[in-house]
N, C-alpha and C positions, 0 to 999 in steps of 0.2 A: 511185544510191548505195545500197548495201545496208548496213543497220545491222548492225554486228558484235557488238553486245551489250557488256556491261560486266561487271566483277566485281559480283556481287550485292550487295556492300557499297557500291558506288558509287551516288550519287544523280544522276539525269539532271537537268540544269539548262537550261531553254530559253534562258537568257541567256548560257550558256557551253557550247554544244554544239559542241565542236571537231571538225575533220575526222578526227581519230584514231578517232572512233566509227563511221566509215563506210568501206566499201571501194568504190572506183570500179568500175563495171560498164558495159560496152557489149556488146550482142549481140542476137540475134534472139529468144532465149528466156531469161527471167530466172526463177529459182526463188527464191521468198521462203521463208526458213526458217519453221518453225512458230512461232506466237506472236511474230512479228517484223514488221519493216516495211522498206520501201524509200522513197527519195525519187526522184521522176522529174521530167522536164521535159516540158511540153506541146510538141507538134509546132508548134502555132500560136502566133504572137505576137499579143497582144491590145492594143488601144488603145481603152479604154472612154471614150465621150463623157461630158461632165459632167452629162448628164441621164439616164444609164443606170446601172443596177446589175445585175450578173450573178452567178448562183449556179451552182456546179458540183455535179453529182450523179453518183454512181457508177452503173454499169449493173448490172442484176440478174443477168446471167449470172455475173459474178464474185462478187456478194454471195451467191449461192446456194451457193458453195463456201467462204464465210467471208472473202472478200477485200473489204475496205472501203476506199473512197476518201474522202479528206478534203482539201478545198481551202478556203481562206478566201474570203469574198466578193470579187468583182472590183468594187472601189469606183469611183465616178465619178472620171474622169480618171486612173485607174491605167493603166499600160501595162507590158508585159513578157511574158516566157514564164512560165507557171504552174509553180510548184514543187508537185508533187502528192505527198502522203503516201499510200502504199498499204500497208495493214495486212493481214497474214494472221492472222486470229483463230482459225484452226483449229489442231489439234494435229499436222497433217501439212504437208509442204512444198506450196507452191502454185505452179503454172506461169503465167507471163504471157508473152504473145506480142507482139513489137514490131509497131508500126503497125496494131494492132487497137484499136478504141475501147474504152476502159475507163470513160469518163465522158462526160457531155454538159453543155454550158453553156446555161443558160436566161437570157435577157436581159429585163429589166424597164425599160421606158421611161417616164419621168415627163413630165408637161406642163411642168414647171418645171426650171430649172437647180439644181444642188446649191449651197448657200450656201458651204460650205467643202469642197473636193475633196481627194482623196488627194494630188494634186500640190501643192495649196496648203499642206498640212500637211508637205510634204516627207517623205512616208512612206518608211520604211527599206527597203522592197522595191520602190520605184519603178524601172522600167526594167531589171529583172533579166534577164540574158542566159542564165544557166545555173542549174543547181540551186543554190538558196541555202539555206544552213543557217540555223537560227533565230538572231536577233540580239537 
C-alpha cells in the first residue's frame, strides 16, 4: 500500500488511519515517492514461540539511499505476516524490487517462558494475514 498523502491541514491519526490514505499496489517494482512511505507484507508467516522475541532490522543497501524499514518487535506467541513500514526519507523517488530482501529478523531465545504473551493479551495484530493498517 502506497501512502497517498493528505491535505497538509489534515493530521494523521494512528487510531484512525483509514484505507483512503493508501493506494493498493502489486508489482515487481515499487517506486516510493520522496518523503513518503509504503506498507508492505512479509513473504514469510511467523509463529513466535513463547520464549522467543524477534526484532526486524532494515538492510544497509536500502538505508544507504534513504530507505528505512520499521517493524514492531515480534513478541512471544505473536503470529502472522509482518506489516512492514518502509519510508523514503530522501527527496527523490526510491525504487524497491519485489522478492529481494529489505530486512532481516533476529531471534532472541530465553531460558524461560514469557509470563504474559502477545496471544494472552489478545493483541490487536495477532494472526494478521495481510497488510494491516494501524488500529
